[in-house]
Structures are given as C-alpha cells and as structure tokens.
N, C-alpha and C positions, 0 to 999 in steps of 0.2 A: 622675603615674600614667598609664600607657598606657591608651588606650581599649580596652574589651573588644570583640573582633570575633567575630561569630557565624559559625561554620563553615558552609559551604554543605552542604546535604543532598545525599548522593550521588544521581545520577539513578535513578529507579525506574520500573517498568513496571506497568500495570494492565490487567486483563482482566475481562470480565463478559459475562453473557448478555443484557443489556439495551443498546439503542443509547445510552442515557444515559451509558454508560461512556466514550464517545468525547469527551464534554465535559471529562473529567478531564485530557486532554492539555494543556489551557490552564494547568494548575498549573505553576509554575516548575520543580518538581523532577521532573515526569513527562516522559519522552522517548518513551514508547510507550503507546498505548491501543488495545486490541483488543476489538472487538465479536464475540463468539463466536456466530455465527449459523449456521443451516442454510439452504441455498438451497431455493427452492420446487421442487416437482416439475416445473413447467413450464420453469423455467430449467435445471434439471439435464437435462431431456429435450433442450432445444435444444443445450446445450453438448455432450452426448454424441454427438448426430448431427453436429454441426459437426466434432468431432474425428475422427469416423469417415470423413469426406470426405477427410481428409488434405491439405487445401488450405492455402496460406499466408494469413496475415491480419496486416496491419500498418497501423493507421490512427491518425492524430494530428489533433487538433482544438484550436483556441484558441476558447474559448466565452465570449462576453459574457453574463453571467448577469443575468437580470431576475427579481426575486422572483416565485415562484409561476407563472412562465411557462416551460414546458418548452422548451428550445432546439430550434429546427427542425433544426439540424445533427445532433443525436443520432438523429433519425429515419432517417438514412441510414447509421448504423453497421451494419457487417456486412450492407449492403444487398443483396449478392448472395445472401444466404441467407434472405430474407424468406419463402420458401416452406416453410422448416422449422418444424414445430410448436414453439411456445414462443418464437419470435422477438420477439413483442410483449411477452411477460413479461420477456425478457432486457433489452429497451430500457427497460421500466418500472423495472427494478431499477437500471440505470445512472442513470436520471433521479432516482431516490430518493437514490442516493449523491451525485450532484451537488448536489441540494437540501440534504441534510444538511451537506455539506462547505461549501457557500456560506453557509449559515445560521450555522454555527459560527464561521467566520472573517470574515464580512462581505465575502466575496470578490466582486469585480465581473468578474474575468476568470479563467478556469480552463483550464489545459492538460490535455487528456485524451489518453491513449495506450492503445490496445487492441492487444495483440500475441499471436500464436500463436508460442510458442518451442519449439525442439527441443533447445536447450542452455541452460545457465545464462547469463543476460545479464551479470551482475556476479558472477562466481564467487568473488572474494576478499572477505574481510571489509573493510568500509569504512563511512564515514559520508557522508550526503548533504549537499551544499552548497546546500540549499534551506531554506525556512522549515519547511514541514510537508507531507509527502507522504502521500496515501492510496494504499494498496496492497491489492488483493484478487486472489486466484487463483480463477478459476472452475473450473479443472481443473488437474490435475498437483499437484505439491508446493507448499506455501506457503513464504513467505520465512522464512529462518533468522536468528536474532538472538542476541545475547549479553547477559547481565547485566553490570553494571559491573565486577565483579571477575574476570570470566572471561578477560580478555585485556588486556594493557597497550596503551594507545592508541598508545604509541611504536612498537609492532610493526606498526601499519597501514602504515607506510612500508617495511617489510621486504620485499624482493623474493623471499625464500625462501617456499616453501609454508607456509601457516599451518595448524597443527594445534591444534585447541582442543577441550577436553572440555566437557561440559555445554552443548551447543548447544540452544537453544530453537527451536521452529518454530510458525509460524502455520498454523492448520488451513485446508484448502480451504474457500472460501466466507466465511471470517471476514474482517472489515474491520479493517485496521491503519492507524492514524495514526502516522506515523514523524516525529519531530521532528528536524530537521537543524541544521547549524551556523549557518544564517542566521536562525534564530528568535532574536529579541532576548533576550539574556541566556543563550542556550544554547551560546555559543561553547565549544568543547572538551568538549561534553557530548552531541553528537548520538548517536543510537542506532547501535551497531555491528551491522551486519547484512550479509547477502549473499543472492544468488539461490541457490536450492537446486540441488544436483547432480541432473541428470535421467538416470535409467537409459536405456539404449539403447531407442529406439522409443517412449518416453514423450514426450508433448507437454504444454505448460503454456499456459493461456489467462490472460493477465495484464492487469489494468486498473490504471492509475495516474492520479491526479489531482494537479495541482500548482497552487499559489496564485500566479498571475501578477500580479494587481493587486486 
C-alpha cells in the first residue's frame, strides 16, 4: 500500500488591525502578513513636508541589532531634514519597526533602505529571493500583490507585459511582511508582488528591512 501524502496548503495571506497579525507570517502556509495601521499625525506631517521639498532621498544601512538598544545609525536617517516638524516621530516609528522585525525573527543584522521614488522600482510582478522582507510606504501608493490563483508562476519569466486582474494593494502606512523564496520551506511559494505604477508627478517614500543574519 502506498503511503498517504498530505497535500500542501496553498499559500495564503493574512491582514489585521493589530500588530500581532505580523507573527502569523511564521506559519508555513502564510506568505504575506499585513498590519493595517494609520500613521501618526506627526509622522504624516513630516512626510508631507518632506515630499513638498522635492529633494531626492536614498539611504541604506546595515544595522547590528542589540535588544532594546535603538541603533545610533538610525538617528542620522534623513538627517538633512531634522528641522522639519515630526522628524523625531518618524525616526521613532522606524525604530519601532526595526524592533518588531528583529524580535519576530531573532535577527542580529538588518539591512535598511529608505528611498524616495518617482517611478516604480520593480514594475513587473516577481518574487523576492530573500527570506522575509518588511515593506512599508510612508507616502505614495503601497505595494501590489496577487493571490495564489491570480497568475501562473510560470508567467513570471515571460518578457511580455503582464496583465493581471484582481490585483491587491497594501495601503499607505500599512506594514507588510513578504515571505520570499529563501525562507526555509517556501521555495516556489514566495509572494508574487510588484512596485505600484506611479502617476506623473507623484512620489513614493519607501522603507524596506531585510534579514541579513
């Protein structure tokens, strides 16, 4: 008699209004967890004024995380704009995200990128070849993603334009944990997503965190 094999559950996505929803990404079958939050008034004020300046912003850090000790390197993020109201609240929010991400994964080193974008960084649907990436848009459109049956994974290698219906989108300010192909046991199941198209004249302030060690 042949042994009975249990079919793997299709990847699924979870969303919620509590930060506890982020921990659900650790479940084998979950490849996206979204914390649907609202940015504070102070953070929104800072971001609004930052966008109004029309200046470029592209910063990257490799952060050695020590529990409960905010990394000094974060204090210098967007350092040229410390005079703007809400700058301290903006950094406090990033520190909170770092702490939550490090605590969830037991991460000791985290890669941080903060960028002001004027066009889609990754306009084609794709999967990330990383374990788990945190993505949040402080301004502009949020990342777009697909449920498992919305598009064949074989089509990701197609050079032709990809037209897909039923595109989902993360809200501005929401925190998304996106599971990639390098998460153990998630091979062939990374979340299919892309950067959103940006209308002419619109800018996007994007923060990403990556688990380096």
